[in-house]
N, C-alpha and C positions, 0 to 999 in steps of 0.2 A: 504494499500499501503506499502510496507516495503522500507527499503532503501538499498543502495548497502553499505555492510562492506568492509573497505579496513584494510589489515593485512600485516605485513612483513611475510614472509614466503616463503614455496615452495608450490605450488598448487599440486603438486603430493601427498602430505601429508594433505589432507584437514581437517580442523578443524570441531567439533561439532559430534553430535549424528545423527543416523538415516541415510536413504538411501542418498548418495550423487552422484553427476554428475559433472566430470569433464570436461570441454568444451574448445576447442582450435580450431583454425584455420589452415585448410590445404589448399594447392594451387590445382589448377585443372589439373596438369601436372602429377601427379602419384607420384611426389618427395616427398621423406620424408628422412632427414637428416640434417637439422640445426634447432638450435633454440630449442623451447620447446619440439618438438617431441623428442629430444634425452633424455630429462629428463623422458618422457614417457615410451620409449623404455627401460631406464635403469630400470625402475621398473616392467614393463609387456609387453610381447612380443605381446599380442593379438591386440591391437590397430593396429599397424603398419601392422601386416599380414592382418588383415580385411580390412584395407584401402587399401592397395596394391592388394588384392583380388577384392575389391570393383572397383578400377580404371581399373584394366585389364579386368573385365567382363562388363563394362560401356555399351557396346552394348546393354545389357539385362536389365540394371538396372537405378536407378535415379542418378547415379553419376554426378556431375556437381556442378555449381555456385549455393549457396544456399541450397545445399542437406546437410543433416547430418545423419551420421551412428553412431548407439549406440552401444558400445562394453560392456559386463559384464566383470568385471577383478577381482571381489570378490562379497562376499554374499550380501554386501550392497553397491558395488561401481560400478560406469559405467564411461566410457569414451566417449563423443560425439566428433567426428571426423566431424568437419564442414567445407564444403569447402567454404571459404569466400576471397580466392586470385586468381587472373587471372595471372598465370606465377609465377614466382619465383624473378624477377630481375626489378628494377626500370630502365625504357628506355623511348623512344621517346613517350610512352602512359602513362607515369607517373609511379607512385608506383603501385604495385601489389594488393594493399587492393580493394574490391569491398563492399562498404557500403551496398549496396540493397542485396548482397547475404548474408551478415553477418546479416542484418536484417531478411530475409527470414528464415536462419539457426537458428537463435534464437527463431522465432516464434515455429519451430520445437522442439527445446530443451524446451520452455516453455511447450509444450503439454506433452512431455515425463517427465519432472520434475512433473507435476501435475499428471500424470498418475501413477508414482512411488511414490509419496509423498516426491520427493527428493528436497535437497538444491543444489545450483549450484555454482560450484567452477571453478575459471579461472585465467590465468595470465591476463594482460592487452591486450586481444586479438586483434589482427590486428593492434598493434602498433610496434611492433619488425621488423622483417624481412619483413612482408606486408607493412610498412611503414606509417600505417594510423595514425590518430590523435585521442587520448582519447576523446576528445572534441566533436568529431562526433559519436563515438561508445557507449559512456557512455549513451547518451539519448535513443539509440537503445536499452540498456539493461534495462534501467527504463521502457521503454514503454512496451516491449515484456515479462520482467521477473518479475519486482517487481511491476508493476501494477497489476499482477495476484497473488501476494502476494507469489511469488517464493523467497525464500532467497538466495541472492547472497553474495558471498565472494570472493574480488579481491586480489589477492596475488601480492606483490612486493618483488621480490627477494633480497637478499642481507641484510646488516646490518643496 
C-alpha cells in the first residue's frame, strides 16, 4: 500500500514520469465555471467539452452522482471528470459534496488507473466549492486508490 504524497503546486502540471490521471470533482447540474475546472479549461478544452456533452446527453448515458468520465488530453495524460457534488451551492440541504458519490467515483478512477498503469493527481477534491472536509475524503482515497497501490499526489496550490 502506498501513501498519499502532498506537494505544493498546480495539479494541472502533474509531477513524475509515466501515465498520469488528473482527478477533480464536478457537480450534477452540468455547470462548469468556478474553481479548479477553470485551471483545467485554461490548459485543455477537451474536459469541459466532454463534460458538457456528457451532461447534455445524460438521458442515454451514465451521467450522475458517482459517475466518472475519462478524457485523454495528451499522449500520457488523462483527466477524470468525477460527479461528486449535488448542485453548486450550500443551502438548506447542506454543502454540495456527496461523499458516497466521491467514493463510487474513486472506485472507477482506481480501475482506470490500474488499466492505464497511471499515477493519480488531484487538488483536495471536494473541499473547495463543494464544501467537503478533507478528513472525510482522505480515507476514501486511501481505501480506493492507495490500497490498490495506485500512487496518489495531492497538490496544494500557492506558496
